N, C-alpha and C positions, 0 to 999 in steps of 0.2 A: 467521211463525214464531210459535212459541205464548208465552203470558205470561210463564213462566218464562224466557225466554230473552230476552225484552225486558226481562229486569230487569239484565240486562248484568253488572254487579258485587255482592259481597256486599253495597255501600252501600246498593243498593238494595231491598233485601231486610226484608221486615216480620220481626218478633220471633214471630210465630206463624205465618209461612208456611217453615219450615224448607227449605231446598234439596237435591235428592238429589245426590248426590256426583259424579254427571255434571256438574253446574251450578257445583259448588262447583271442580270441578278447572278449567274453562271460566274462570271469574273468575280462578281465580290465574295459569292462563296467561296472559289477557289483560291483568291488573296487572302482571304481571311483563316483558312486551314493551318493547326500547328504544323502540320507533317507537308514535306513538300512533293510536289504532286509535278507532273508529267506525261504527256499520253500521245501516241502516236497512230498514224492512221494505217492503214493495211500494207502501205509500202515504207512503211517505217520513219515516216515523216514526221518531225515534232510539231503537233497542232495544241497543244495547250504548256502552261509554265506559268506558275505562281511564284507569289511572292518570296514563299521559303525557300524555293529551290534557286531564288536570286540571291537571297541571305546567304545559303550553305556554299553554293559555284562562282556567285557574284557576275553569273551571268543574265543579264535581264530578258525580260521576254519578247521585246523588240531582237534581240541578237540568238534567241534559240529557237523561235516558232519560225517554221517553215525550214530548219535543218534536215538534212538527210543524217538520222540517226545521232549518235555520239561522234562519229569518226572525224577527226581533224579537231577537234575544238575539248570534248569532254571528258574523252579519255584516249589514251596514246594507243598510236597508231597499231601495236601490235597488239594492242588486245580489242580493238574494235571489232572484229567479226566475229569474235566468240560473245560479246556483249552484246552485240546484235541478233545473233541466234538467240541467244539464251532471253532476251526481251522477248523477241517475237514468237517464241514459240511457245507463250502464254495463248495465245490466241488459237490455239488447237490442245488446250490441256482443259482439263477439268477442273475448279476451284482457283485457288491463289497459288501462286510459286513465290517463293523467298529466294534469293542469290546475296550476294556480297562481289560488291566490285569497288575497285579504285577509280575515281573518278577525279577530271584535271579543273583546278579552279581558275578563273579568268588569270588571275595573275600568276600559275603555271604551278601552284602548288596541287598538292593531291590530298584526295579524302575519302577515308573509307567507308561507303553509305551500305546498308542494309536494304534491299528494295522489297516490295511487295507487288507483285503484278498480275493481273488477273485482264481476261477479254472482255472486247466492248463489242457488244452484237449488231448488226443492221435489223432494220424491221421482219428481213423473214428468216433472222436466227442466224446468217451468216456471219462468219468475224470480220467485222468492219476496222478492228485496232485493238490498241494494247493499252489501258491506265496502268502507271505504275506510281508507286509512293514511297518517298525514300526518305531517311533520318542519316544522320551520321550514326554510326556505332556506336560510338562512347555515348551517344546521349541515349540508345536503343537498350543499351547495356545497362546505363542508372536507372532507367525506369524498370526493364528487368527486374534488378536488385531491390529496387523498393518496392515493387510487388510480392516478388519473393520473401523479401523481409513481414512484409504486411501479413503473408498468409503464415508463415511460419509462426510471427507472434499468437496469432490467432487460433493456431492450431497446437503446436508442439513447444510454446514456450513454458517453462517451468514457472515463472510468474502469471499471476492473476492479470489478465488485462481486458481493460474495460474501454469501450468509445462513447462518452457522453454526449449528448447533444448540447444545443443549447438553454433547453431546458433542465437540465440536470437529470436528465434521466438514460437509462444504460439504452444505447441505440447497437451496438455489436459486442457481446460478450465471449470471450474465449472458454474452452473447458475447464482448464483450472479457475478462471473464476467464478463459474460456475458451479464448481464442485466445493470452494471455499463459501460461496453464497448458500449453499446446500440444497440447490436446485436444480434443474434442465436449463440449458441455454435459451430456448425460447420463453419461460417462464419470466427471468430474467426484463426481458425488455418492455423497456416503454413504461415500468414502474419506479415512482418514485424512489428515492433510497432510502425514506423513513420504511417504507413498506420489508424493505429487505434487512435493515439494521437499526434496531433497535434503541443504541447506546451509542453513541459517535456519529451518528446522522447527521448532526447539524454541524459536526467540525468540517466534516467532509464536504460538505455543501458549501461551508462555507470559502472552503481551500479551493473549490472546483469556480467558485463564483469569482475567484481572486485572479485564477489563472485565466479564465476568458475576460475579465476588464484590464488588468494589469501586465499580464504573463507566467511563464511558471516559478512558484518559487524553490527554494531545496529541498530535497526530499523530507517528509515529516514523518512523525510514527503516531498511529493513533490508535487506542484500545476501543474496539468494538465488542458489541454483542449481536450475532445474528439471529435472526428471526428463522428459525427452521426446528422444525419437529427433533426434540430428544437433546437439543443445544439451548434453550431456553437457559439465560443467566451464567452464560459461558463466556469469559473475556478472552479478546482473543486481540493484539496485536499487531497489525499491518503497517508496515513500513512502504508509503507510498511515492512515486513519484508522478510529476502529472508533465504533459506537454499540450500545448495549446495548438489546436488544427485551424485552418485557415484555406480558404479556396485560391490555387495559384491560378484561376483563370480569371480573377477578378483584379481591376485596377487595383484597387485599395484591398485591404486583408479584409475579408469579410469571416467572423468567425464562424466555425462548422459544428464547434465541440470542442471537447478535451480530452486528450489522451491519456489511460490513468492505469498505470502500471502500478501493483502491491505484491507484497509477498508475506506470508505471515512467520512472523520471528518471533510468535509468543515464546517458546522453550528456551530460544536464545536472550531474549528477554528477561525471562524470570530467573533464568540462569544469572545474569548479569545482576539483578536487582538482589538474590539472595546474596550472590558477593558481595555487595555494597552495603547490606545488611548485618553480614558477618562481620566486616572489617570496623566498622560502627560499633558493634556491640561488644568485639572485641577491646576497642579503645575506649569504650565506658568502663568495663571490667577493671583494666589498666586503672584509667583516672580515678576509679571508687577504690582503688589499693592503694594506692598513692596518697590519697587523701584519709584514708581510715589509718594509715600508718601512723600520720601524724595527731592522731586523736589518744589522748591520754584513758579516756572511759571508753574500753570495748563496747559498752552501749550506745555511744552516740556513733562509732563506729558502723556497728551494724544500722543502725538509722539511715547513715551516710551511703549504704550498700544499697537501699532500697531506695534512696532518693534519685540515686545515678542508672538506677534499672527504668526508672519511668521513663526515660525520656525515647522518644519514637515508639515505645512497647507499650507501655500499661496510660490508663489516667487515673488509677488509684495503687497505693498498696497496702497489704495490712497485713499488721504480724501480731499473731496470736498462737503465748507460749502456753505450755503444757503447765498446768496447775496439781493435776492429781490423774494420773495412771487408771485407773479404773474406779467405775467408768471414768474414760477419758475426758478433761475438763479444761475448755480453754478459756484465757486471760487476753483482752484486747492490750496487748504491753506496747505499740507503735502503729503509726499510721503516718501514711506520706501521699500527697501533699499535708501538710498540716503546720501550719505557721513558719515559724526559722527550720530551716532544712538542718540536719543532723542533730534535732533538740535531745536525742536519748532513748533510752526506754522508760518507761513508766513501771512503776514496782509492783511486784505481783501480790505482796503480802499485803493483805487486809484488801484487796481488789475482788469485786463480784465474778465468776465466770459466765461467761456469754452464754444466752438461752437457746444453744443451736441445738434445733430440734433432730431427733436421729434420722440419720441419712444426708445430714450435710456435708457439702464437698469438705469441708473441712475436716470434721469428725472421719469422715470415710480416709482423707489421705493420712491422717495417724494411725487409723486401721491398718491399713495397707503397707505404712511407710513408702509410699510412693504417691507420684501426682495424679490429681486428678483435675479432669476440665468439666466445667458445664455449661449452659447454653440457656436462654429464656425462653419460654414453649413459642413457638414459629418466629425463632431465628434464623434469618437467611444469610446466604453467604455475604450481605451488604449490613448486617447487624440488625435489620429493623426487627422487631417484635413487635409492634402497637402497645397496646393499653399493659396487655399479660406480663411485659417487663418491668413496667413498674411495680406492680405487685408482686413478682418473683424476686425481685431484688431485698423488696422491703422485709419480705418473710424469711430471708437469709442472711438478714441485718446486715448487707453490704451496702456501698455506696447508694445513693438516687440514681436511676438510668443507667446502671450495670445491666450488661447485655449477655455479656459473656466474663467467664470467670474460669482460672487455673489456680491452683492451690498446691504447692511444691512444700515437701515436707524437711523439715530441719532436723538434720542427723550430726551427732558429731561424740565420737569415741563410743560407738556401738550406740550411742542414746537416742531416742527421739526427744527433740527439745519443744517442737511447737511446728507450727504452719506460717507459711508466707503467704498471703494471696494478691493476687495482680488482678484488676477489675479493667473490664475494656467498656465502654458505651456504645452507642448506635454508629458514632461516626469511624469507629474501626470493624473490619472483620475478626471470623472464628478464631480462636487461637490454634496455629499449626502445630506440627511435630518441632519444627526450626525452633521454635516459640518456646515449649518445653524444656528443649535441651538448655536455652537460656536461662530457663527460671531456675531451673536445677541448679547452673553453675552460681546465679544467684545466692540462691538458699544455703547453697554450703557454705560460701563467704559469710552470711549472716549468723549461721547456724556455729561457726568458728568463734564469731565475734562475741553472740549470746554466751557461748557456754566459757569464754574469757570474762565474760562480765560477772557469770557466778547468779546469774537470774533465775534458775533455773535447780540450784541446787537446794 
């Protein structure tokens, strides 16, 4: 190596020996490196020493360049020969060699470093020296842990992990996240979230934009509908956490994107919702029973049960009592909501029977002595039924806007007394099995009150 190359950095250059431009560039490159770097010529003399090496060991370039190996200053005398041989052996080896050494700092401390050494070749290909890059072992381990964590998240994590760029588009996707989107990993990359999620996309984009601007919020739960074949309309709940990513190389944090981690908690969420709904309905039945117990008129108690049942369950309740058994003829006796709560039953005597057509859900309920559910033509899971829903409700003589109906039979002392019908509009979903059980519980209480009132005797 030339004498000018042995100077290593501008700190080792005398005032009367200006370096050429190439040496200035080399010195700037060496001093700008994040890793500590030193170099030795073929005789083991230090030729280069950058600022990171000075930071780790405390020795300046002026103090290090020109020394014979590390003996007597950067390693203990007992270790000097072994360290020198292992470093210089890289001149005759292929590729890089990795070693760990304990080096001495200028103030007498010891630092365990990990080195990567490789040969420097002369113009003819002959060994001309060795360069050695080193860093503190704990810093290297931290880096390796970070890389290992990143690879594990994107390969083996049970959570979905997506790296979203500053344009809110997926840049990296792990296998779990791709499966939750219902497509391959490469098919998700670069696409707007609106192309992947039909419902919930705006909420997710808002959360991601907030993270880029303000930092990560607390984990959130988002109900989404994924755009994938065979899953249209299927709502899933994703519990999502976010981490803002910034470049560690910039003087000021530069946002690189957002790390989005999410997990499908749909089943747990539905179980939780069902438990909450069950507790509320049990409380409503209890409150209705206490209120009905204070009524002198059993008919008023029956109407109270209907009023209490509507909360969080349906939009309307209709009570049709049986006036004649063969053929079954029903008479409207009460409706809720209508005027004052607990207004009691309308008298059956002299009332005109409802003109229910054959096959009406209420008539089916009486004939089967069991519950019947009905939906407007074209009604989906979200309750929409278009214009057909209005005509359907009118034909059944149910309240305007009804899309879903549930008829529960009134039975007491082995007799059928009538039907209670619960109606839902477009703002609610269809009646499920749990709804049917609740309606039958309400119907049993109404039937007892109706029987006590003597309305059907």
